C-alpha positions in Angstrom: 10.2 7.5 -4.0 9.0 7.0 -7.6 10.8 8.8 -10.4 8.0 11.3 -11.0 7.9 12.4 -7.4 11.7 12.5 -7.3 11.9 14.7 -10.4 9.2 16.9 -8.9 11.2 17.4 -5.6 14.3 18.2 -7.6 12.5 20.8 -9.7 11.0 22.3 -6.5 14.4 22.7 -5.0 15.9 24.1 -8.1 13.1 26.7 -8.3 13.8 27.9 -4.8 14.8 31.6 -4.6 18.3 32.8 -4.0 17.1 34.0 -0.6 16.2 30.4 0.4 19.6 29.2 -0.8 21.2 31.9 1.3 19.4 30.7 4.4 20.7 27.2 3.8 24.3 28.4 3.2 24.1 30.7 6.3 23.4 27.6 8.4 26.5 26.0 7.0 28.5 29.2 7.7 27.1 29.5 11.3 28.0 25.9 12.1 31.4 26.1 10.6 32.2 29.3 12.5 31.7 27.4 15.7 34.8 25.4 14.8 37.0 27.8 12.9 36.7 30.8 15.2 36.9 34.4 13.9 37.4 33.3 10.2 34.0 33.6 8.7 35.2 35.3 5.5 37.8 32.6 4.9 35.2 29.9 5.5 32.8 31.7 3.1 35.4 31.8 0.4 36.1 28.1 0.8 32.4 27.2 0.6 32.0 29.5 -2.5 34.9 27.7 -4.1 33.2 24.3 -3.7 29.8 25.7 -4.8 31.5 26.9 -8.0 32.9 23.3 -8.5 36.5 24.3 -8.0 39.5 23.0 -6.0 40.9 24.9 -3.1 44.5 25.6 -2.0 45.0 26.7 1.6 48.5 28.2 2.2 49.7 29.2 5.6 52.0 28.5 8.5 51.7 25.1 10.3 49.2 25.0 13.1 46.7 27.6 12.1 43.9 25.2 11.2 44.3 24.3 7.5 43.7 20.6 8.0 40.8 21.3 10.4 39.1 23.5 7.8 39.4 20.8 5.1 37.8 18.2 7.5 35.1 20.7 8.4 34.1 21.4 4.8 33.7 17.7 4.0 31.7 17.1 7.1 29.4 20.2 6.6 28.6 19.1 3.1 28.1 15.5 3.9 30.8 14.3 1.6 33.1 11.2 1.7 36.6 12.2 2.8 40.2 10.9 2.3 43.5 12.4 3.4 46.9 12.0 1.9 49.9 13.2 3.8 52.3 14.4 1.1 56.0 13.5 1.8 59.2 13.5 -0.3 58.9 9.7 -0.8 55.3 9.7 -2.0 54.7 8.0 -5.4 51.9 8.6 -7.9 50.7 5.0 -7.3 50.2 6.0 -3.6 47.6 8.5 -4.8 45.8 7.0 -7.8 46.2 3.3 -7.1 47.9 0.4 -8.7 47.2 -2.7 -10.8 48.0 -6.0 -9.0 48.2 -9.4 -10.7 45.4 -11.7 -9.7 46.9 -15.2 -9.8 43.6 -17.0 -9.5 42.1 -15.4 -12.7 45.4 -14.6 -14.5 44.6 -10.9 -14.9 45.7 -7.6 -13.5 43.1 -5.9 -11.3 43.2 -2.2 -10.5 43.1 -1.3 -6.8 41.8 2.2 -6.3 44.0 4.7 -4.4 42.7 7.3 -1.9 42.0 9.8 -4.8 38.7 7.9 -5.3 36.7 10.0 -2.9 34.5 13.1 -3.0 36.8 15.3 -1.0 40.5 14.6 -1.1 42.7 16.5 1.3 46.3 16.6 0.1 48.1 17.7 3.2 51.3 19.7 2.7 51.1 19.2 -1.0 54.4 21.0 -1.7 56.4 18.6 0.4 56.0 16.0 -2.3 58.2 15.8 -5.4 57.0 17.3 -8.7 56.4 13.7 -9.9 53.9 13.0 -7.1 52.3 16.4 -7.5 51.7 15.8 -11.2 49.5 12.8 -10.3 46.8 15.3 -9.4 46.8 17.2 -12.7 44.5 14.9 -14.7 42.2 14.3 -11.8 41.7 18.0 -11.0 41.0 18.9 -14.6 39.1 16.0 -16.0 37.7 14.2 -12.9 39.4 11.0 -14.0 42.7 9.1 -13.8 44.5 7.0 -16.4 46.5 4.0 -15.2 48.3 1.8 -17.7 46.2 3.1 -20.5 42.9 2.6 -18.8 40.7 5.5 -17.7 38.9 5.4 -14.3 36.2 8.0 -13.5 36.3 9.7 -10.1 33.3 10.2 -7.9 30.9 13.1 -8.5 31.3 15.5 -6.9 35.1 15.5 -6.6 37.0 18.3 -4.8 40.7 18.6 -4.0 41.5 20.7 -0.9 45.3 21.1 -0.7 47.2 22.6 2.1 50.7 23.9 1.6 53.3 25.5 3.8 55.1 28.8 2.7 57.6 28.0 0.0 60.5 29.4 2.0 60.2 26.6 4.6 62.7 23.8 4.5 61.7 20.7 2.4 59.2 22.2 0.1 58.9 21.9 -3.7 57.1 24.9 -5.4 53.9 24.0 -7.2 54.3 24.5 -11.0 52.1 27.1 -12.7 50.1 24.4 -14.4 49.2 22.9 -11.0 48.4 26.3 -9.4 46.1 27.2 -12.3 43.9 24.2 -11.5 43.0 25.6 -8.1 40.0 27.9 -8.4 41.0 29.7 -5.2 43.9 30.1 -2.9 43.2 31.3 0.6 45.1 31.9 3.9 43.6 31.5 7.3 46.1 33.5 9.3 46.4 33.9 13.1 43.2 34.3 15.0 42.2 37.6 16.7 43.0 37.9 20.4 39.4 37.2 21.4 39.0 34.2 19.1 42.4 32.8 20.2 41.4 33.2 23.9 38.1 31.3 23.2 40.1 28.6 21.4 42.5 28.2 24.3 39.7 28.0 26.8 37.4 25.9 24.8 37.1 22.2 23.9 39.5 20.5 21.5 38.5 21.4 17.9 38.8 17.9 16.7 36.4 16.7 19.4 33.9 19.3 18.4 34.4 18.4 14.7 33.5 14.8 15.5 30.1 16.0 16.8 29.3 18.1 13.7 26.3 16.9 11.7 26.2 17.6 7.9 24.2 20.7 7.1 23.8 19.7 3.5 23.6 16.4 1.6 25.1 15.5 -1.8 21.8 16.2 -3.6 21.6 19.6 -1.9 25.1 20.5 -3.0 24.5 19.5 -6.6 21.3 21.5 -6.7 23.0 24.6 -5.2 25.7 24.2 -7.8 23.0 24.2 -10.5 21.6 27.4 -9.0 25.1 28.9 -9.1 25.3 28.1 -12.8 22.0 29.9 -13.3 23.1 33.2 -11.7 22.9 36.0 -14.2 26.0 38.0 -15.3 25.1 41.2 -17.3 27.1 41.8 -20.5 28.8 44.9 -19.2 30.1 42.9 -16.2 31.4 40.2 -18.5 33.3 42.9 -20.4 34.7 44.2 -17.0 36.0 40.7 -16.3 37.5 40.6 -19.8 39.1 44.0 -19.2 40.7 42.6 -16.0 42.2 39.7 -18.0 43.5 42.0 -20.7 45.1 44.4 -18.2 46.9 41.6 -16.5 48.4 40.5 -19.9 49.5 44.0 -20.9 50.8 45.5 -17.6 54.6 45.1 -17.3 54.3 44.6 -13.5 52.8 41.1 -14.0 55.0 38.2 -14.8 52.3 36.2 -16.5 48.8 37.4 -17.5 45.6 35.7 -16.5 44.5 32.8 -18.7 40.9 32.2 -20.1 40.6 29.6 -17.4 41.2 32.3 -14.8 38.4 34.3 -16.4 36.0 31.4 -16.1 37.1 30.9 -12.5 36.3 34.6 -11.8 32.8 34.2 -13.4 32.0 31.0 -11.5 33.3 32.3 -8.1 31.5 35.6 -8.5 28.2 33.7 -9.2 28.7 31.6 -6.1 29.4 34.7 -4.0 26.2 36.3 -5.3 24.2 33.3 -4.4 25.6 33.3 -0.9 24.4 36.9 -0.6 20.9 35.7 -1.7 21.0 37.4 -5.2 20.2 36.0 -8.6 22.7 38.3 -10.4 26.3 39.3 -10.0 27.4 42.7 -9.0 30.8 44.3 -9.6 31.4 44.1 -5.8 31.1 40.3 -6.0 34.0 40.2 -8.6 36.1 42.5 -6.5 35.5 40.5 -3.3 36.7 37.2 -4.8 39.5 38.5 -7.1 42.4 38.2 -4.6 41.5 34.5 -3.8 41.0 33.6 -7.5 43.8 35.5 -9.3 46.7 36.1 -6.9 48.3 32.7 -7.4 47.9 33.0 -11.2 49.7 36.3 -11.8 53.1 34.9 -12.3 54.6 37.0 -9.5 57.6 35.2 -8.0 57.6 37.3 -4.8 56.1 36.6 -1.4 52.3 35.9 -1.1 51.7 39.4 0.4 53.2 40.9 -2.8 51.0 38.7 -5.0 47.9 39.9 -3.1 49.1 43.5 -3.5 49.3 42.9 -7.3 45.7 41.5 -7.2 44.6 44.7 -5.5 46.5 46.7 -8.2 44.4 44.9 -10.8 41.2 45.9 -9.1 42.2 49.6 -8.9 43.5 49.8 -12.5 40.4 48.6 -14.3 37.2 50.8 -14.0 33.9 49.4 -12.9 31.2 49.4 -15.6 
C-alpha cells in the first residue's frame, strides 16, 4: 500500500463514529467473556485501562484467573507477550537485560530482557524484593529503561499487567506508593458465580480454549482506538467535578494520602475510554463514577484491607456532588 492510500485508510478509521468503535470493542468483550466466565465488567475495566494507555494491577487470591486474564488481553489485542514470574531471588537484570562483553569485537553488547515486549505480565509482582520491583518504575512511566547510562526505548505500545496476591499472604513485599501510582487501575476478579463456576468445571480447559482464540484487534486498530479515546470530549463542569474529587481526597481526614494530579489524569483518561466503550463521544458523570473504584482505591493511602479501600472510594463518590 502506498503512503497516500495508507494515510487515507488511517484517516477513515479515525473518523469512524464512537458507535462503530463500540461494535469493535463489543466483539473483543464477547470473545473474552467466553474464556473468563461471568466477569464481563472486570474484563471491560481491563480493556478500558489498556485503551487509556495505562498499566493494570490485578490483585486477588491464587487460582481465580489473574494470569489467564493477562494472557487473554494480549491475545485479543494481537500484542506480543512476555511473562516474568516474580520471586524473592529475582534481580533487576533478569527484567531489563544485561550488557555482556563481546570478546570478538572488544565491546559490551546489551542483551534485552523480557521487558522488551508489548505486554509484560509480571506474575505475583509482590513476591519480589523492592529492588526488583523498582526495575519497573522507569519503564512504566517513561516507556524506556536505562542500563549502565545508556537509554533503551521499549516497544510501542507497552503495557504492564501485574498480578499480586493479597499482602497478608506469606512471602509478599508490599508495593510502595510510587509503584502503585503508576498503575492506572487495580481490579479484582473474585470467585465466579455458581452458574459460571459450574460451566467452568464442566467445560474445556481455559488454556486450551485460549490457545484457539484469534486476535479481535491488530496493533494499528488499538492505536487508532487510543487516538479516539484521546478525542472524547469532557465538558468543563465535569473537569471541575474531577478536580473537586481530588480536592476532597486531600482535605478529608479519613484519607491517609490525597489523590495526586497523576490520579486526576488517570480518571480523565479512564472515563474517556469507558465512554467510548459505551459508544459515546463525550464523558458523563456516570462514566467517572463507574471507574473511580478501580482508578483511585489503591492511591488513597489507606493502609487497611482492600475492601476498606474500596469503601473509601465509594465515600469519595458520595461526598462530592455531581455537576
